[in-house]
N, CA, C and O atoms as a CHARMM CRD file, in Angstrom:
* protein
*
  376
    1    1 MET  N      0.74400  -1.21100   0.11200 PROA 1      0.00000
    2    1 MET  CA    -0.11500   0.19200  -0.31900 PROA 1      0.00000
    3    1 MET  C      0.54700   1.26500   0.09100 PROA 1      0.00000
    4    1 MET  O     -0.10800   2.30200  -0.01400 PROA 1      0.00000
    5    2 PRO  N      1.81100   1.39800   0.59900 PROA 2      0.00000
    6    2 PRO  CA     2.72300   2.46900   0.84000 PROA 2      0.00000
    7    2 PRO  C      3.07000   2.88300  -0.00400 PROA 2      0.00000
    8    2 PRO  O      2.98700   4.11100  -0.01300 PROA 2      0.00000
    9    3 GLN  N      3.75500   2.14200  -1.42500 PROA 3      0.00000
   10    3 GLN  CA     3.94900   2.51600  -2.56500 PROA 3      0.00000
   11    3 GLN  C      3.19900   2.86700  -3.98700 PROA 3      0.00000
   12    3 GLN  O      3.48400   3.25700  -5.11900 PROA 3      0.00000
   13    4 PHE  N      2.24400   2.54100  -3.33000 PROA 4      0.00000
   14    4 PHE  CA     0.62400   2.81800  -4.13900 PROA 4      0.00000
   15    4 PHE  C      0.48000   4.54100  -3.84700 PROA 4      0.00000
   16    4 PHE  O      0.22400   5.52900  -4.53500 PROA 4      0.00000
   17    5 ILE  N      0.75700   4.30500  -2.62300 PROA 5      0.00000
   18    5 ILE  CA     0.76700   5.84900  -1.82100 PROA 5      0.00000
   19    5 ILE  C      1.19100   7.28700  -2.75000 PROA 5      0.00000
   20    5 ILE  O      0.69400   8.27600  -3.28900 PROA 5      0.00000
   21    6 GLN  N      2.51000   6.57800  -2.48700 PROA 6      0.00000
   22    6 GLN  CA     3.51400   7.12400  -3.14300 PROA 6      0.00000
   23    6 GLN  C      3.38700   7.37900  -4.67600 PROA 6      0.00000
   24    6 GLN  O      3.75300   8.46300  -5.13000 PROA 6      0.00000
   25    7 GLN  N      2.93400   6.51600  -5.39400 PROA 7      0.00000
   26    7 GLN  CA     2.27500   7.17800  -7.20400 PROA 7      0.00000
   27    7 GLN  C      1.82900   8.37000  -7.15200 PROA 7      0.00000
   28    7 GLN  O      2.17900   9.45600  -7.61300 PROA 7      0.00000
   29    8 LEU  N      0.34500   7.69000  -6.01300 PROA 8      0.00000
   30    8 LEU  CA    -1.00600   8.69000  -6.17500 PROA 8      0.00000
   31    8 LEU  C     -0.17000  10.24200  -5.48500 PROA 8      0.00000
   32    8 LEU  O     -0.78300  11.29500  -5.66300 PROA 8      0.00000
   33    9 ARG  N      0.85200  10.28500  -4.91700 PROA 9      0.00000
   34    9 ARG  CA     1.31400  11.19600  -4.10800 PROA 9      0.00000
   35    9 ARG  C      2.10400  12.09800  -5.71900 PROA 9      0.00000
   36    9 ARG  O      2.85700  13.06300  -5.58700 PROA 9      0.00000
   37   10 THR  N      1.80100  11.64500  -6.80000 PROA 10     0.00000
   38   10 THR  CA     2.84000  12.39300  -7.89000 PROA 10     0.00000
   39   10 THR  C      1.86300  12.76300  -8.77100 PROA 10     0.00000
   40   10 THR  O      2.25000  13.31300  -9.80300 PROA 10     0.00000
   41   11 LEU  N      0.44000  12.56100  -8.58300 PROA 11     0.00000
   42   11 LEU  CA    -0.62300  13.51500  -9.00600 PROA 11     0.00000
   43   11 LEU  C     -0.65200  15.02400  -8.94200 PROA 11     0.00000
   44   11 LEU  O     -0.81900  15.60900  -7.87200 PROA 11     0.00000
   45   12 PRO  N     -0.48900  15.65300 -10.09300 PROA 12     0.00000
   46   12 PRO  CA    -1.22600  16.85500  -9.66200 PROA 12     0.00000
   47   12 PRO  C     -2.14500  17.39700  -8.94200 PROA 12     0.00000
   48   12 PRO  O     -3.28400  17.30300  -9.40000 PROA 12     0.00000
   49   13 GLY  N     -1.96700  18.15000  -7.56800 PROA 13     0.00000
   50   13 GLY  CA    -3.00900  18.58000  -7.01200 PROA 13     0.00000
   51   13 GLY  C     -4.06900  17.45400  -6.13500 PROA 13     0.00000
   52   13 GLY  O     -5.24500  17.46000  -5.76900 PROA 13     0.00000
   53   14 PHE  N     -2.83700  16.46600  -6.04400 PROA 14     0.00000
   54   14 PHE  CA    -3.26500  15.30800  -4.86300 PROA 14     0.00000
   55   14 PHE  C     -3.04800  16.01500  -3.38000 PROA 14     0.00000
   56   14 PHE  O     -2.12400  16.77400  -3.08900 PROA 14     0.00000
   57   15 THR  N     -4.10300  15.59100  -2.53100 PROA 15     0.00000
   58   15 THR  CA    -4.08100  15.97600  -1.34900 PROA 15     0.00000
   59   15 THR  C     -4.55300  14.62800  -0.69300 PROA 15     0.00000
   60   15 THR  O     -5.65400  14.24400  -1.08900 PROA 15     0.00000
   61   16 LEU  N     -3.92800  13.84900   0.22900 PROA 16     0.00000
   62   16 LEU  CA    -3.87500  12.82000   1.02500 PROA 16     0.00000
   63   16 LEU  C     -4.92800  13.14800   2.27000 PROA 16     0.00000
   64   16 LEU  O     -4.52000  13.61800   3.33300 PROA 16     0.00000
   65   17 VAL  N     -6.19300  12.87500   2.04400 PROA 17     0.00000
   66   17 VAL  CA    -7.16400  13.17300   3.35700 PROA 17     0.00000
   67   17 VAL  C     -7.33900  12.71100   4.66900 PROA 17     0.00000
   68   17 VAL  O     -7.27900  13.22800   5.78500 PROA 17     0.00000
   69   18 TRP  N     -7.56100  11.64200   4.24500 PROA 18     0.00000
   70   18 TRP  CA    -7.04400  10.48100   5.58400 PROA 18     0.00000
   71   18 TRP  C     -7.35100   9.19600   5.27500 PROA 18     0.00000
   72   18 TRP  O     -8.08200   8.88900   4.33300 PROA 18     0.00000
   73   19 ARG  N     -6.66300   8.17800   6.25800 PROA 19     0.00000
   74   19 ARG  CA    -6.16100   7.05600   5.67800 PROA 19     0.00000
   75   19 ARG  C     -6.38200   6.33600   7.15100 PROA 19     0.00000
   76   19 ARG  O     -5.98100   7.06400   8.05900 PROA 19     0.00000
   77   20 GLY  N     -6.85500   5.24000   7.54000 PROA 20     0.00000
   78   20 GLY  CA    -6.71000   4.47200   8.46600 PROA 20     0.00000
   79   20 GLY  C     -7.83700   3.57200   8.07700 PROA 20     0.00000
   80   20 GLY  O     -8.62900   3.68300   7.14200 PROA 20     0.00000
   81   21 PRO  N     -7.69500   2.30800   9.35200 PROA 21     0.00000
   82   21 PRO  CA    -9.00900   1.49200   9.51300 PROA 21     0.00000
   83   21 PRO  C    -10.73800   2.27700   9.24900 PROA 21     0.00000
   84   21 PRO  O    -10.92400   3.48700   9.37500 PROA 21     0.00000
   85   22 PRO  N    -11.76600   1.34500   8.90000 PROA 22     0.00000
   86   22 PRO  CA   -12.73800   2.40100   8.03300 PROA 22     0.00000
   87   22 PRO  C    -13.63200   2.74900   9.75500 PROA 22     0.00000
   88   22 PRO  O    -14.44000   3.66900   9.88300 PROA 22     0.00000
   89   23 ALA  N    -13.18700   1.65600  11.05900 PROA 23     0.00000
   90   23 ALA  CA   -13.97000   1.87100  11.83000 PROA 23     0.00000
   91   23 ALA  C    -13.35900   3.03500  12.61000 PROA 23     0.00000
   92   23 ALA  O    -14.06200   3.37800  13.56000 PROA 23     0.00000
   93   24 SER  N    -12.49600   3.56500  12.48800 PROA 24     0.00000
   94   24 SER  CA   -11.70900   4.20300  13.06200 PROA 24     0.00000
   95   24 SER  C    -12.03200   5.53200  13.13200 PROA 24     0.00000
   96   24 SER  O    -11.94400   6.21200  14.15400 PROA 24     0.00000
   97   25 ILE  N    -12.53100   6.04000  11.69800 PROA 25     0.00000
   98   25 ILE  CA   -12.87900   7.58700  10.93300 PROA 25     0.00000
   99   25 ILE  C    -13.64300   8.39100  12.83600 PROA 25     0.00000
  100   25 ILE  O    -13.89500   7.76400  13.86500 PROA 25     0.00000
  101   26 LYS  N    -13.76200   9.70600  12.59100 PROA 26     0.00000
  102   26 LYS  CA   -14.42800  10.09900  13.69400 PROA 26     0.00000
  103   26 LYS  C    -15.23800  10.83600  12.88800 PROA 26     0.00000
  104   26 LYS  O    -14.90500  11.25800  11.78100 PROA 26     0.00000
  105   27 GLU  N    -16.61300  11.05500  13.57300 PROA 27     0.00000
  106   27 GLU  CA   -17.58500  11.88200  12.72600 PROA 27     0.00000
  107   27 GLU  C    -17.20600  13.30100  12.32100 PROA 27     0.00000
  108   27 GLU  O    -17.75800  13.88100  11.38700 PROA 27     0.00000
  109   28 TYR  N    -15.92800  14.00300  13.30400 PROA 28     0.00000
  110   28 TYR  CA   -16.02900  15.06600  12.80900 PROA 28     0.00000
  111   28 TYR  C    -15.13400  15.09000  11.72900 PROA 28     0.00000
  112   28 TYR  O    -15.11800  16.18100  11.15800 PROA 28     0.00000
  113   29 GLN  N    -14.47000  14.33500  11.31800 PROA 29     0.00000
  114   29 GLN  CA   -13.54800  14.13300  10.25600 PROA 29     0.00000
  115   29 GLN  C    -13.92700  13.76700   8.82800 PROA 29     0.00000
  116   29 GLN  O    -13.20700  14.01700   7.86100 PROA 29     0.00000
  117   30 VAL  N    -15.28400  13.06700   8.75600 PROA 30     0.00000
  118   30 VAL  CA   -16.06500  12.81000   7.88500 PROA 30     0.00000
  119   30 VAL  C    -17.09400  14.05900   7.22800 PROA 30     0.00000
  120   30 VAL  O    -17.43900  14.46900   6.11900 PROA 30     0.00000
  121   31 GLN  N    -17.25500  14.26400   8.19700 PROA 31     0.00000
  122   31 GLN  CA   -18.38500  15.55600   7.94100 PROA 31     0.00000
  123   31 GLN  C    -17.44800  16.39900   7.13000 PROA 31     0.00000
  124   31 GLN  O    -17.32700  17.30500   7.95500 PROA 31     0.00000
  125   32 HSD  N    -16.98200  16.63000   6.50900 PROA 32     0.00000
  126   32 HSD  CA   -15.92700  17.60700   6.05000 PROA 32     0.00000
  127   32 HSD  C    -15.66000  17.20200   4.25800 PROA 32     0.00000
  128   32 HSD  O    -15.20000  18.01800   3.45800 PROA 32     0.00000
  129   33 TRP  N    -16.00500  15.99400   3.95800 PROA 33     0.00000
  130   33 TRP  CA   -15.57800  15.04800   3.12500 PROA 33     0.00000
  131   33 TRP  C    -17.06200  15.08800   2.54700 PROA 33     0.00000
  132   33 TRP  O    -17.24100  15.59500   1.43900 PROA 33     0.00000
  133   34 LEU  N    -18.15300  14.55400   3.28800 PROA 34     0.00000
  134   34 LEU  CA   -19.58500  14.12600   2.75700 PROA 34     0.00000
  135   34 LEU  C    -20.65400  15.34100   2.77700 PROA 34     0.00000
  136   34 LEU  O    -20.95300  15.99600   3.77500 PROA 34     0.00000
  137   35 GLN  N    -21.09900  15.48400   1.64900 PROA 35     0.00000
  138   35 GLN  CA   -22.12500  16.68300   1.82700 PROA 35     0.00000
  139   35 GLN  C    -23.73600  16.37900   2.08200 PROA 35     0.00000
  140   35 GLN  O    -24.42000  15.53200   1.50700 PROA 35     0.00000
  141   36 ARG  N    -24.14300  17.31600   3.11000 PROA 36     0.00000
  142   36 ARG  CA   -25.22300  16.52700   3.05000 PROA 36     0.00000
  143   36 ARG  C    -26.25100  16.76300   1.55800 PROA 36     0.00000
  144   36 ARG  O    -25.99200  17.55700   0.65300 PROA 36     0.00000
  145   37 GLN  N    -27.38400  15.88300   1.62100 PROA 37     0.00000
  146   37 GLN  CA   -28.26900  15.73900   0.87400 PROA 37     0.00000
  147   37 GLN  C    -29.94200  16.19300   0.88600 PROA 37     0.00000
  148   37 GLN  O    -30.79400  15.92800   1.73400 PROA 37     0.00000
  149   38 PRO  N    -30.05500  16.91300  -0.28500 PROA 38     0.00000
  150   38 PRO  CA   -31.87000  16.65100   0.02200 PROA 38     0.00000
  151   38 PRO  C    -32.60500  16.14900  -0.24100 PROA 38     0.00000
  152   38 PRO  O    -32.57800  15.74800  -1.40500 PROA 38     0.00000
  153   39 ASN  N    -33.57500  15.85600   0.45100 PROA 39     0.00000
  154   39 ASN  CA   -34.77500  14.76700   0.17300 PROA 39     0.00000
  155   39 ASN  C    -35.05600  15.16300  -1.32900 PROA 39     0.00000
  156   39 ASN  O    -34.48400  16.00000  -2.02900 PROA 39     0.00000
  157   40 SER  N    -36.50900  13.98700  -1.73100 PROA 40     0.00000
  158   40 SER  CA   -36.96300  14.32800  -2.85200 PROA 40     0.00000
  159   40 SER  C    -37.34000  15.61400  -2.78500 PROA 40     0.00000
  160   40 SER  O    -36.85000  16.26300  -3.70900 PROA 40     0.00000
  161   41 LEU  N    -37.92900  16.16000  -2.15200 PROA 41     0.00000
  162   41 LEU  CA   -38.90100  17.88400  -2.26300 PROA 41     0.00000
  163   41 LEU  C    -37.64900  18.43400  -2.32400 PROA 41     0.00000
  164   41 LEU  O    -37.94000  19.43700  -2.97600 PROA 41     0.00000
  165   42 GLY  N    -36.42500  18.52700  -2.12200 PROA 42     0.00000
  166   42 GLY  CA   -35.13600  19.68900  -2.44200 PROA 42     0.00000
  167   42 GLY  C    -35.12200  19.96400  -0.67500 PROA 42     0.00000
  168   42 GLY  O    -34.45900  20.98600  -0.49800 PROA 42     0.00000
  169   43 HSD  N    -35.52500  19.51600   0.41600 PROA 43     0.00000
  170   43 HSD  CA   -35.23700  19.46800   1.64200 PROA 43     0.00000
  171   43 HSD  C    -34.11700  19.08300   2.18100 PROA 43     0.00000
  172   43 HSD  O    -33.53900  18.05900   1.81700 PROA 43     0.00000
  173   44 LYS  N    -33.73500  19.78000   3.00800 PROA 44     0.00000
  174   44 LYS  CA   -32.36800  18.96600   3.82600 PROA 44     0.00000
  175   44 LYS  C    -32.87700  18.45300   5.34100 PROA 44     0.00000
  176   44 LYS  O    -32.80300  19.32200   6.21000 PROA 44     0.00000
  177   45 LEU  N    -33.21000  17.59600   5.61400 PROA 45     0.00000
  178   45 LEU  CA   -33.64900  17.06700   6.91100 PROA 45     0.00000
  179   45 LEU  C    -32.54100  16.56700   7.90800 PROA 45     0.00000
  180   45 LEU  O    -31.83600  15.61700   7.56800 PROA 45     0.00000
  181   46 ALA  N    -32.41900  16.98500   8.74700 PROA 46     0.00000
  182   46 ALA  CA   -31.74500  16.82300  10.43700 PROA 46     0.00000
  183   46 ALA  C    -31.79900  15.45800  10.69500 PROA 46     0.00000
  184   46 ALA  O    -30.95000  15.07600  11.50100 PROA 46     0.00000
  185   47 HSD  N    -32.45200  14.71600  10.30400 PROA 47     0.00000
  186   47 HSD  CA   -32.44500  13.48300  11.00600 PROA 47     0.00000
  187   47 HSD  C    -31.82800  12.46500   9.70900 PROA 47     0.00000
  188   47 HSD  O    -31.68100  11.29000  10.04500 PROA 47     0.00000
  189   48 ASN  N    -31.56500  12.70800   8.68500 PROA 48     0.00000
  190   48 ASN  CA   -31.24300  11.83600   7.52200 PROA 48     0.00000
  191   48 ASN  C    -30.97300  12.15000   6.39900 PROA 48     0.00000
  192   48 ASN  O    -31.52700  11.60200   5.44700 PROA 48     0.00000
  193   49 ASP  N    -29.85300  13.31800   6.21700 PROA 49     0.00000
  194   49 ASP  CA   -29.76400  13.96800   5.44000 PROA 49     0.00000
  195   49 ASP  C    -28.38400  13.79000   4.53800 PROA 49     0.00000
  196   49 ASP  O    -27.99200  14.28700   3.48200 PROA 49     0.00000
  197   50 TYR  N    -27.77800  12.71700   5.59800 PROA 50     0.00000
  198   50 TYR  CA   -26.51600  12.00700   4.58700 PROA 50     0.00000
  199   50 TYR  C    -26.47200  10.97400   3.89900 PROA 50     0.00000
  200   50 TYR  O    -27.05400  10.00700   4.39000 PROA 50     0.00000
  201   51 MET  N    -25.84100  10.79000   2.64300 PROA 51     0.00000
  202   51 MET  CA   -26.57700   9.32200   1.73700 PROA 51     0.00000
  203   51 MET  C    -26.01000   8.50600   2.30700 PROA 51     0.00000
  204   51 MET  O    -24.89100   8.48300   2.82000 PROA 51     0.00000
  205   52 ASP  N    -27.10800   7.51300   2.19500 PROA 52     0.00000
  206   52 ASP  CA   -27.32500   5.80400   2.23500 PROA 52     0.00000
  207   52 ASP  C    -26.44800   5.32100   0.86100 PROA 52     0.00000
  208   52 ASP  O    -27.25500   5.16200  -0.05500 PROA 52     0.00000
  209   53 TYR  N    -24.96100   5.01600   0.38800 PROA 53     0.00000
  210   53 TYR  CA   -24.96700   4.62900  -0.41500 PROA 53     0.00000
  211   53 TYR  C    -24.87800   3.22600  -0.84400 PROA 53     0.00000
  212   53 TYR  O    -23.87200   2.88600  -1.46700 PROA 53     0.00000
  213   54 ARG  N    -25.71200   2.44700  -0.61600 PROA 54     0.00000
  214   54 ARG  CA   -26.17600   1.66100  -0.29200 PROA 54     0.00000
  215   54 ARG  C    -27.43800   1.39600  -1.57800 PROA 54     0.00000
  216   54 ARG  O    -27.54100   0.65800  -2.55700 PROA 54     0.00000
  217   55 HSD  N    -28.26200   2.44100  -0.93200 PROA 55     0.00000
  218   55 HSD  CA   -29.66600   3.05600  -1.99600 PROA 55     0.00000
  219   55 HSD  C    -29.64100   4.20600  -1.97800 PROA 55     0.00000
  220   55 HSD  O    -30.23500   4.90900  -1.16100 PROA 55     0.00000
  221   56 PRO  N    -28.64100   4.74800  -3.27600 PROA 56     0.00000
  222   56 PRO  CA   -28.52500   6.02800  -3.51800 PROA 56     0.00000
  223   56 PRO  C    -29.81000   6.78300  -4.17100 PROA 56     0.00000
  224   56 PRO  O    -30.10600   7.97300  -4.05900 PROA 56     0.00000
  225   57 LYS  N    -30.37600   5.93000  -4.76500 PROA 57     0.00000
  226   57 LYS  CA   -31.84600   6.50600  -5.47600 PROA 57     0.00000
  227   57 LYS  C    -33.02200   6.69300  -3.81700 PROA 57     0.00000
  228   57 LYS  O    -34.07900   7.27000  -3.56300 PROA 57     0.00000
  229   58 ARG  N    -32.37100   6.12100  -3.31400 PROA 58     0.00000
  230   58 ARG  CA   -33.46800   6.89400  -2.42000 PROA 58     0.00000
  231   58 ARG  C    -33.41500   8.03500  -1.00300 PROA 58     0.00000
  232   58 ARG  O    -33.15300   7.78000   0.17300 PROA 58     0.00000
  233   59 PRO  N    -33.69100   9.04900  -1.50600 PROA 59     0.00000
  234   59 PRO  CA   -32.99600  10.05400  -0.92300 PROA 59     0.00000
  235   59 PRO  C    -33.83200  10.41200   0.36800 PROA 59     0.00000
  236   59 PRO  O    -33.39700  11.13900   1.26100 PROA 59     0.00000
  237   60 ASN  N    -34.52500  10.08300   0.36900 PROA 60     0.00000
  238   60 ASN  CA   -35.85800  10.24100   2.18000 PROA 60     0.00000
  239   60 ASN  C    -35.12500   9.15700   2.93200 PROA 60     0.00000
  240   60 ASN  O    -35.61100   9.02500   4.05500 PROA 60     0.00000
  241   61 ASP  N    -34.16100   8.37200   2.70300 PROA 61     0.00000
  242   61 ASP  CA   -34.10500   6.87600   3.18900 PROA 61     0.00000
  243   61 ASP  C    -32.26200   7.60600   3.15800 PROA 61     0.00000
  244   61 ASP  O    -31.33200   7.15000   2.49300 PROA 61     0.00000
  245   62 GLY  N    -32.22700   8.63400   3.95600 PROA 62     0.00000
  246   62 GLY  CA   -30.55700   8.99700   4.08500 PROA 62     0.00000
  247   62 GLY  C    -30.28400   8.18900   5.86500 PROA 62     0.00000
  248   62 GLY  O    -30.94700   7.54100   6.67400 PROA 62     0.00000
  249   63 MET  N    -28.92000   8.73900   5.73900 PROA 63     0.00000
  250   63 MET  CA   -28.34200   8.70300   7.17900 PROA 63     0.00000
  251   63 MET  C    -28.27100   9.56900   8.23200 PROA 63     0.00000
  252   63 MET  O    -27.96200  10.72800   7.95700 PROA 63     0.00000
  253   64 PRO  N    -28.44600   9.33500   9.17100 PROA 64     0.00000
  254   64 PRO  CA   -28.27200  10.32800  10.33100 PROA 64     0.00000
  255   64 PRO  C    -27.03100  10.83800  10.73900 PROA 64     0.00000
  256   64 PRO  O    -26.92600  11.91400  11.32900 PROA 64     0.00000
  257   65 THR  N    -25.89900   9.96700  10.39100 PROA 65     0.00000
  258   65 THR  CA   -24.68500  10.71600  10.68800 PROA 65     0.00000
  259   65 THR  C    -23.44000  10.55500   9.60700 PROA 65     0.00000
  260   65 THR  O    -23.19900   9.47800   9.06200 PROA 65     0.00000
  261   66 ALA  N    -22.82900  11.53000   9.41500 PROA 66     0.00000
  262   66 ALA  CA   -21.85100  11.35000   8.24000 PROA 66     0.00000
  263   66 ALA  C    -20.97000  10.13300   8.84100 PROA 66     0.00000
  264   66 ALA  O    -20.50900   9.68900   7.79000 PROA 66     0.00000
  265   67 ARG  N    -20.47100   9.35300   9.81500 PROA 67     0.00000
  266   67 ARG  CA   -20.26400   8.33000   9.97700 PROA 67     0.00000
  267   67 ARG  C    -21.46300   7.36800   9.63900 PROA 67     0.00000
  268   67 ARG  O    -20.91100   6.33400   9.26300 PROA 67     0.00000
  269   68 LYS  N    -22.06700   7.28800   9.61400 PROA 68     0.00000
  270   68 LYS  CA   -23.10600   6.25600   8.66000 PROA 68     0.00000
  271   68 LYS  C    -22.86800   6.29800   7.63000 PROA 68     0.00000
  272   68 LYS  O    -22.93800   5.22500   7.03100 PROA 68     0.00000
  273   69 SER  N    -22.56400   7.21300   7.04700 PROA 69     0.00000
  274   69 SER  CA   -22.93700   7.50300   5.73600 PROA 69     0.00000
  275   69 SER  C    -21.32800   6.83800   5.06500 PROA 69     0.00000
  276   69 SER  O    -21.20100   6.03800   4.13800 PROA 69     0.00000
  277   70 PHE  N    -20.71100   7.20700   5.53900 PROA 70     0.00000
  278   70 PHE  CA   -19.41200   6.70400   5.64600 PROA 70     0.00000
  279   70 PHE  C    -19.14700   5.09700   5.52300 PROA 70     0.00000
  280   70 PHE  O    -18.37000   4.43200   4.83800 PROA 70     0.00000
  281   71 ALA  N    -20.02700   4.81200   6.38200 PROA 71     0.00000
  282   71 ALA  CA   -19.84800   3.27900   6.68100 PROA 71     0.00000
  283   71 ALA  C    -20.88600   2.42200   5.50100 PROA 71     0.00000
  284   71 ALA  O    -20.76800   1.27700   5.06500 PROA 71     0.00000
  285   72 SER  N    -21.89200   3.45100   5.21000 PROA 72     0.00000
  286   72 SER  CA   -22.37400   2.75100   4.07700 PROA 72     0.00000
  287   72 SER  C    -22.18200   2.37600   2.82500 PROA 72     0.00000
  288   72 SER  O    -22.84400   1.62200   2.11200 PROA 72     0.00000
  289   73 ALA  N    -20.80300   3.22600   2.54000 PROA 73     0.00000
  290   73 ALA  CA   -19.68800   3.57200   1.43100 PROA 73     0.00000
  291   73 ALA  C    -18.93400   2.04500   1.67900 PROA 73     0.00000
  292   73 ALA  O    -18.72200   1.04500   0.99300 PROA 73     0.00000
  293   74 ILE  N    -18.75900   2.33200   2.58100 PROA 74     0.00000
  294   74 ILE  CA   -17.66600   0.74900   2.98200 PROA 74     0.00000
  295   74 ILE  C    -17.97400  -0.43400   3.14200 PROA 74     0.00000
  296   74 ILE  O    -17.28700  -1.44000   2.96200 PROA 74     0.00000
  297   75 ALA  N    -19.31800  -0.30000   3.58400 PROA 75     0.00000
  298   75 ALA  CA   -20.04700  -1.79400   2.98000 PROA 75     0.00000
  299   75 ALA  C    -20.14500  -1.85700   1.35500 PROA 75     0.00000
  300   75 ALA  O    -19.67300  -2.88900   0.87700 PROA 75     0.00000
  301   76 VAL  N    -20.67300  -0.93500   0.44700 PROA 76     0.00000
  302   76 VAL  CA   -20.80200  -0.93000  -0.72500 PROA 76     0.00000
  303   76 VAL  C    -18.82400  -1.59400  -1.51600 PROA 76     0.00000
  304   76 VAL  O    -18.48400  -2.42300  -2.35900 PROA 76     0.00000
  305   77 LEU  N    -18.23400  -0.81500  -0.78400 PROA 77     0.00000
  306   77 LEU  CA   -16.84500  -1.45400  -1.07400 PROA 77     0.00000
  307   77 LEU  C    -16.70000  -3.37800  -0.72800 PROA 77     0.00000
  308   77 LEU  O    -16.52500  -4.31500  -1.50700 PROA 77     0.00000
  309   78 ALA  N    -16.84100  -3.33900   0.52700 PROA 78     0.00000
  310   78 ALA  CA   -17.14200  -4.55200   0.80600 PROA 78     0.00000
  311   78 ALA  C    -17.30300  -5.75600   0.07000 PROA 78     0.00000
  312   78 ALA  O    -16.52900  -6.69700  -0.10200 PROA 78     0.00000
  313   79 HSD  N    -18.95200  -5.45600  -0.50200 PROA 79     0.00000
  314   79 HSD  CA   -19.85500  -5.73200  -1.32800 PROA 79     0.00000
  315   79 HSD  C    -18.76600  -6.10300  -2.40300 PROA 79     0.00000
  316   79 HSD  O    -18.22500  -7.20800  -2.42100 PROA 79     0.00000
  317   80 LEU  N    -18.48900  -5.10600  -3.28700 PROA 80     0.00000
  318   80 LEU  CA   -17.81800  -5.09700  -4.79200 PROA 80     0.00000
  319   80 LEU  C    -16.34300  -6.14100  -4.26300 PROA 80     0.00000
  320   80 LEU  O    -15.98600  -7.10700  -4.93800 PROA 80     0.00000
  321   81 ALA  N    -15.88300  -5.86900  -3.42600 PROA 81     0.00000
  322   81 ALA  CA   -14.64800  -6.55100  -3.03500 PROA 81     0.00000
  323   81 ALA  C    -14.48200  -8.01100  -2.43300 PROA 81     0.00000
  324   81 ALA  O    -13.47100  -8.71200  -2.44100 PROA 81     0.00000
  325   82 GLY  N    -15.62400  -8.26300  -1.95500 PROA 82     0.00000
  326   82 GLY  CA   -15.72900  -9.30700  -1.50000 PROA 82     0.00000
  327   82 GLY  C    -15.26200  -9.48700  -0.07700 PROA 82     0.00000
  328   82 GLY  O    -15.51800 -10.56800   0.45300 PROA 82     0.00000
  329   83 HSD  N    -14.61300  -8.57400   0.60900 PROA 83     0.00000
  330   83 HSD  CA   -14.21800  -8.28100   2.08600 PROA 83     0.00000
  331   83 HSD  C    -14.15600  -7.27300   2.34700 PROA 83     0.00000
  332   83 HSD  O    -13.77300  -6.40600   1.56100 PROA 83     0.00000
  333   84 VAL  N    -14.54200  -7.03900   3.64200 PROA 84     0.00000
  334   84 VAL  CA   -14.11100  -5.37300   4.02700 PROA 84     0.00000
  335   84 VAL  C    -12.40900  -5.01300   4.32800 PROA 84     0.00000
  336   84 VAL  O    -11.66000  -5.67500   5.04700 PROA 84     0.00000
  337   85 PRO  N    -12.07500  -3.81500   3.58000 PROA 85     0.00000
  338   85 PRO  CA   -11.14100  -3.05900   3.80500 PROA 85     0.00000
  339   85 PRO  C    -10.77200  -3.27700   5.26100 PROA 85     0.00000
  340   85 PRO  O    -11.45800  -3.35300   6.28000 PROA 85     0.00000
  341   86 LYS  N     -9.48400  -3.35200   5.03600 PROA 86     0.00000
  342   86 LYS  CA    -8.77000  -3.11700   6.38000 PROA 86     0.00000
  343   86 LYS  C     -8.28800  -1.56000   6.24500 PROA 86     0.00000
  344   86 LYS  O     -7.67400  -1.05200   7.18300 PROA 86     0.00000
  345   87 GLU  N     -8.45000  -1.14400   5.58500 PROA 87     0.00000
  346   87 GLU  CA    -7.34800   0.13600   5.35200 PROA 87     0.00000
  347   87 GLU  C     -8.08900   1.03400   3.91900 PROA 87     0.00000
  348   87 GLU  O     -8.28900   0.57200   2.79600 PROA 87     0.00000
  349   88 VAL  N     -8.36800   2.33400   4.38600 PROA 88     0.00000
  350   88 VAL  CA    -9.24500   3.05400   3.54200 PROA 88     0.00000
  351   88 VAL  C     -7.80100   4.56800   2.79500 PROA 88     0.00000
  352   88 VAL  O     -6.90600   5.18600   3.37200 PROA 88     0.00000
  353   89 ILE  N     -8.15400   4.57100   1.76900 PROA 89     0.00000
  354   89 ILE  CA    -7.62500   6.16800   1.77100 PROA 89     0.00000
  355   89 ILE  C     -8.32300   7.19700   1.12300 PROA 89     0.00000
  356   89 ILE  O     -8.55700   7.06900  -0.07900 PROA 89     0.00000
  357   90 VAL  N     -8.68900   8.18800   1.72200 PROA 90     0.00000
  358   90 VAL  CA    -9.51100   9.03600   1.40100 PROA 90     0.00000
  359   90 VAL  C     -8.48200  10.60600   0.64800 PROA 90     0.00000
  360   90 VAL  O     -7.81600  11.44600   1.25300 PROA 90     0.00000
  361   91 PHE  N     -8.68400  10.49600  -0.45200 PROA 91     0.00000
  362   91 PHE  CA    -8.17600  11.59900  -1.22600 PROA 91     0.00000
  363   91 PHE  C     -9.03200  12.23800  -2.35800 PROA 91     0.00000
  364   91 PHE  O    -10.00700  11.80900  -2.97500 PROA 91     0.00000
  365   92 SER  N     -8.29800  13.48000  -2.42900 PROA 92     0.00000
  366   92 SER  CA    -9.04300  14.65800  -3.73200 PROA 92     0.00000
  367   92 SER  C     -7.75500  15.13000  -4.61300 PROA 92     0.00000
  368   92 SER  O     -6.58100  14.96800  -4.28000 PROA 92     0.00000
  369   93 VAL  N     -8.10300  15.59100  -5.50400 PROA 93     0.00000
  370   93 VAL  CA    -7.47700  15.59200  -6.81400 PROA 93     0.00000
  371   93 VAL  C     -7.73200  17.18000  -7.17900 PROA 93     0.00000
  372   93 VAL  O     -8.78600  17.25300  -7.81100 PROA 93     0.00000
  373   94 ASP  N     -7.24200  18.23400  -7.03100 PROA 94     0.00000
  374   94 ASP  CA    -7.70700  19.43300  -7.78500 PROA 94     0.00000
  375   94 ASP  C     -7.39700  19.38500  -9.19300 PROA 94     0.00000
  376   94 ASP  O     -7.72600  20.31500  -9.93000 PROA 94     0.00000
């Protein structure tokens, strides 16, 4: 994995945002990357306004916290990969 990160760092505008075991992410960290989503009527609801990545086409069934939304994205990755990742890398490229 470190070699992969070194390769990513060569991309113009690359910024490593977070790296670690998915369960170790804190709410305040993930709130910076995940946007709140409006429901089907365009309203942002405090109780479920973070996307459930397992059901992205159902905005009224969102998640109450950014951390739970992040966990739903990890669940999708786990389903696709056939296992839960031990480490996640979150990055941006400007």
